[in-house]
N, C-alpha and C positions, 0 to 999 in steps of 0.2 A: 261531449264531442268524442269521448273515447270510443264509442262504438263506430263512428265515422272514420276515425284513425285506423282502427282495426280492419275495417271493410276496405279501405283504400290500400293498406299493406297487402292484403289477400289478393286484391284485384292486380297488383303489380305483375304477377306471374304471367298475365295476358298481354302485357305491353309488347308492341312490335316495333323496335327501334334498332334495326340492323344498320342503318346509315350513320346515325349519330352516336349510338350506344347509350344515349340519355333517356333512361326510362322514367316515365311519370304515371301516377295513378291518382284518381280523384274519387271522392264520395260526396254526394249532396243529399240534403234532406229537404222534402217539399212541405207545403203547408199542411199536409195530412200526417206528417211524421214518416212517410215512406222513404227509404234509403235507395239511392241509385248510385252505381259506380261506373267509371269510365277509365280508359287508358289511352296513352298516345298510340297512334297507329301511323307510322311513317309510310312514305310512298317515294319511289325513286324520283318523282317529280316533286320536289320538296314542297311547293305551294299547295299540294293536295294532302299534305299531312294533317291529321286530325289530333288535336291536343286532348289530353285527358279531361280537363275541365269542360270543354265543349262537348265532348263525347258523353259525359255523365249528364250535363244539363239537357242535351238534345234527347237523350233516352228518357229523361223525366218528362219532358214536355210531350214527347211522342206517347207516353203512357198516361197522359192526362193531367199532369201536374200543371198548376197555373202560377205558382210562386215558389221560388227556392229560398229557403230560410237559412241554410248553413252550407258552406262549401269548404271541403277539406282537400289540400293538395299534398301529395307525398312524393318525395324523391329519395332514393337510397344514396344520399350524399352526406357530406359532413355539415353542410349549411343548407338551410331551406331554400327553395326556389319559389318565387311569387309568380303568379299568372302573367303570361305574355300579354301584349296589347290587345290582340284579337280576343283572347279569353276574357280580359277586363271588360271589353265592350259587351260581349255576350252576357257576362255576369251582371253588368249594369242594367241590361233589359229584363232578364228573367230572375234576378236576385237582387232586386232594388234596395232592399234593407237587410241584406244578409251579413252574417258574420263569416269571415274568410280566414282560414287557418292554413298556413304552410308549414309543414314539418319535415324532418328528415331522420337520419340515423343517429344523430347527436340529441342533446337536450335542447338544442336551439329551435326556436319556433318564431314565426311572424304572425301575429294575431291583428287583424284589421277589420274593416267593413267594406262593403261594396262601394260606398260613396267615396271613401278615401282612396280606393284603388284607382278610380278614374273620375276625378272631378269634372263636372261639366261634360258628361258623356254625350255623344251624339244621340239625338232622339228625333224621329220623324215629326212628333207633335211639338217639338220646341221646348218641352219641359225638361228640366234637370231631372235626371234619373235619381 
């Protein structure tokens, strides 16, 4: 996952967070081993803000990925920040069995998996993700 951590750190420079000042970057790896990055992009209408995790996953899906295997989330903070509820739901659909790592500027990390992020996630077909 070191390459994903590096790519997320590099992507952070593109974060657009003028309202909250809270910058986030993510990197994901698909079933083919291809890496995609994303950053948070805020909007004056907060509900239209795009999170880094969803940005990276949507880019991957838009470029043909069918399954995300790893998700890395980076925040330039002293403690890692785990994905928000909306991102957890998106991760549960497109990264059903993924490893999820949140890291920051300290040695502290949170390593988990998609199933533990959102147990019994919503699914249209009624199956547990």
